[in-house]
C-alpha positions in Angstrom: 115.8 286.7 207.6 117.7 289.0 209.9 121.3 289.8 209.1 123.9 289.6 211.9 127.2 291.5 211.5 129.9 290.5 213.9 133.2 292.4 214.3 136.1 292.7 216.8 136.4 295.7 219.1 138.4 296.8 222.1 141.0 294.2 223.0 138.9 291.0 223.0 135.2 292.0 222.6 133.0 291.2 219.7 130.4 293.7 218.5 127.1 292.6 217.0 124.7 294.5 214.8 121.4 292.8 214.0 119.5 294.2 211.0 116.0 293.5 209.7 116.0 294.3 206.0 112.2 294.6 205.8 111.8 297.3 208.4 115.3 298.8 208.1 115.8 298.6 211.8 119.2 297.8 213.3 119.9 296.8 216.9 123.3 297.1 218.5 123.9 294.3 220.9 125.8 296.1 223.7 128.0 299.0 223.0 131.7 298.4 224.0 133.1 300.8 221.4 130.7 303.5 220.1 133.0 304.7 217.3 133.5 301.2 216.0 129.8 300.4 216.1 129.0 303.6 214.2 131.7 302.9 211.7 130.6 299.3 211.1 126.9 300.4 210.7 127.8 303.1 208.2 129.9 300.6 206.2 126.8 298.4 206.0 124.5 301.2 205.1 122.6 300.7 208.3 121.3 303.2 211.0 121.3 301.9 214.5 117.8 302.3 215.8 117.9 300.3 219.0 120.5 299.3 221.6 120.0 296.1 223.5 122.2 295.9 226.6 122.9 292.6 228.4 124.4 294.1 231.5 125.9 297.2 233.0 129.7 296.7 232.6 131.4 299.6 230.7 132.6 297.2 228.0 129.0 296.4 227.3 127.1 299.7 227.9 129.8 302.3 227.9 129.1 303.4 224.3 125.3 304.0 224.8 125.4 307.8 225.0 127.6 308.4 222.0 125.5 306.0 219.8 122.3 307.7 220.9 123.7 311.1 220.2 124.8 310.0 216.7 121.7 307.9 215.7 118.8 308.7 218.0 118.6 305.0 219.0 116.5 303.9 221.9 117.9 301.7 224.7 116.4 298.6 226.2 118.3 297.1 229.1 118.2 295.6 232.6 117.7 298.2 235.3 121.4 297.8 236.4 122.5 299.7 233.3 121.1 302.9 234.8 124.3 302.9 236.9 126.1 304.2 233.8 123.5 305.2 231.2 120.0 306.4 230.9 117.7 303.8 229.3 114.3 304.0 227.6 112.8 300.7 228.8 113.7 298.4 231.6 113.7 294.7 230.8 113.2 291.7 233.0 112.9 288.0 232.5 110.0 287.1 230.3 109.8 290.4 228.5 110.0 290.6 224.7 111.6 293.2 222.4 111.0 293.6 218.7 113.1 294.3 215.7 110.8 294.7 212.8 108.7 291.6 212.7 111.2 289.6 214.7 110.9 289.1 218.5 113.5 288.5 221.1 112.7 286.9 224.4 114.5 288.2 227.4 116.1 285.6 229.7 117.4 286.1 233.2 121.0 284.9 233.1 122.2 286.7 236.2 125.4 285.6 238.1 128.2 287.5 236.3 126.1 290.5 237.4 122.9 290.4 239.3 120.8 291.8 236.4 122.4 290.2 233.4 120.0 289.2 230.6 120.2 287.4 227.3 118.2 287.9 224.1 116.9 284.8 222.4 115.5 285.2 218.9 113.8 281.8 218.3 112.7 282.6 214.8 116.3 283.1 213.8 117.7 280.4 216.1 120.2 282.7 217.8 120.8 284.0 221.3 123.0 286.9 222.4 124.3 285.9 225.8 126.8 288.6 226.7 129.1 287.4 229.4 126.9 284.7 230.9 128.3 281.9 228.9 131.3 281.7 226.5 132.6 279.1 224.2 133.9 276.5 226.7 133.4 278.9 229.6 131.2 281.2 231.6 131.6 284.7 233.0 133.4 285.3 236.3 130.9 285.4 239.1 131.3 289.1 240.1 128.0 289.7 241.8 125.9 286.5 241.9 125.8 283.3 243.8 126.5 279.8 242.6 122.9 278.6 242.7 121.7 281.7 240.9 124.3 281.3 238.2 123.6 277.6 237.8 119.9 278.4 237.4 120.8 280.9 234.7 123.0 278.4 232.9 120.1 275.9 233.1 117.9 278.4 231.2 120.5 278.5 228.5 120.8 274.7 228.5 117.0 274.5 227.9 117.1 276.4 224.6 116.9 274.4 221.4 120.2 272.5 221.0 120.8 274.0 217.6 120.7 277.6 218.9 123.7 279.7 217.8 125.2 281.5 220.8 126.7 284.9 220.3 129.0 285.5 223.3 130.8 288.7 223.8 134.5 287.9 224.1 137.3 285.9 222.3 138.2 283.9 225.5 138.1 280.5 223.9 141.7 279.4 223.9 142.1 280.3 227.6 138.8 278.6 228.4 139.9 275.5 226.5 143.0 275.1 228.8 140.8 275.0 231.9 138.2 272.8 230.2 140.8 270.2 229.4 142.0 270.4 233.0 138.4 270.1 234.3 137.4 267.2 232.0 140.5 265.6 230.5 138.9 262.4 229.2 136.2 264.1 227.1 137.0 263.2 223.5 134.5 265.6 222.1 136.2 268.4 224.0 139.6 267.3 222.7 138.4 267.5 219.1 136.8 270.9 219.7 140.0 272.3 221.2 142.0 271.2 218.2 139.6 273.1 216.0 139.9 276.1 218.2 143.6 276.2 218.0 143.5 275.9 214.3 141.1 278.8 213.9 143.1 281.1 216.2 146.3 280.2 214.3 144.6 281.7 211.3 143.2 284.6 213.4 139.7 283.4 212.8 137.0 283.9 215.5 135.7 281.1 217.6 132.4 282.9 218.2 129.6 282.2 217.6 129.3 278.7 219.0 126.4 276.2 218.9 124.6 275.2 222.1 124.7 271.5 221.3 128.5 271.5 221.1 128.8 273.5 224.4 126.4 271.0 226.1 128.9 268.2 225.2 132.1 270.1 226.1 131.7 273.2 228.3 132.4 272.1 231.9 130.2 274.8 233.4 127.2 273.7 231.4 128.0 270.1 232.5 128.0 270.6 236.3 125.1 268.2 236.4 127.1 265.5 234.8 128.1 262.7 237.3 131.6 262.6 235.7 132.3 266.2 236.7 130.6 265.9 240.1 132.8 262.9 240.9 136.0 264.9 239.9 135.1 268.3 241.3 132.8 267.4 244.2 129.4 268.8 245.2 126.1 267.2 246.2 124.1 269.3 243.8 124.9 270.7 240.3 125.1 274.2 241.8 127.8 273.0 244.3 129.7 271.4 241.4 129.4 274.5 239.4 130.8 276.5 242.4 133.8 274.2 242.6 134.4 274.6 238.8 134.1 278.4 238.9 136.5 278.6 241.9 138.9 276.3 240.0 138.8 278.5 237.0 139.3 281.6 239.0 142.5 280.2 240.5 143.7 278.3 237.4 
């Protein structure tokens, strides 16, 4: 099986290295901090051979050039990454990328940015979702539109419920405060939040999360739930999502 090494970097990012022992290949999922990625790879005895970018923001693609210089890695990414980095292959929805014998499916999860993608590795039961969805949250809608973002979240919702979601930031406690405001009677959410606070009190990560738990507790993934539509308004899930996103932005 693949090995996934997660580590904190910058102020609240997580870095991910995905390693295939059989081929020796290692993919860096985004590059928020090149020096830390190279240090972590060296400590594991791995050489970064690929970079998989989810979107163009500097805390996700800003380390591309330095990692390529140090390791010779190739970069696969959505076209928007060309704003800040040269890339070797442009990815769009439905494409696949390989790490040894393992395949990742590229999913359009635009909304946070207009070209944002996620990488789903069905054989490993994992997805690297960048800033599209977080534990109990979703990315701020910098470039997209509500219907576009809801369509993206619907693609994530359609993955197998036991998929492990690797999201890119430790935002969960802040997200939990809004989730409880958005959906105060959700007992599954209340239990989840208690676990989150306990983990953070011990400085433990709340990432990764599991899709099944997010489907039951994450208000942004539940914009199609009549309970949230009744509380937040909207004649469609996209409209309810827009109300929730605006509520979070001003919370």
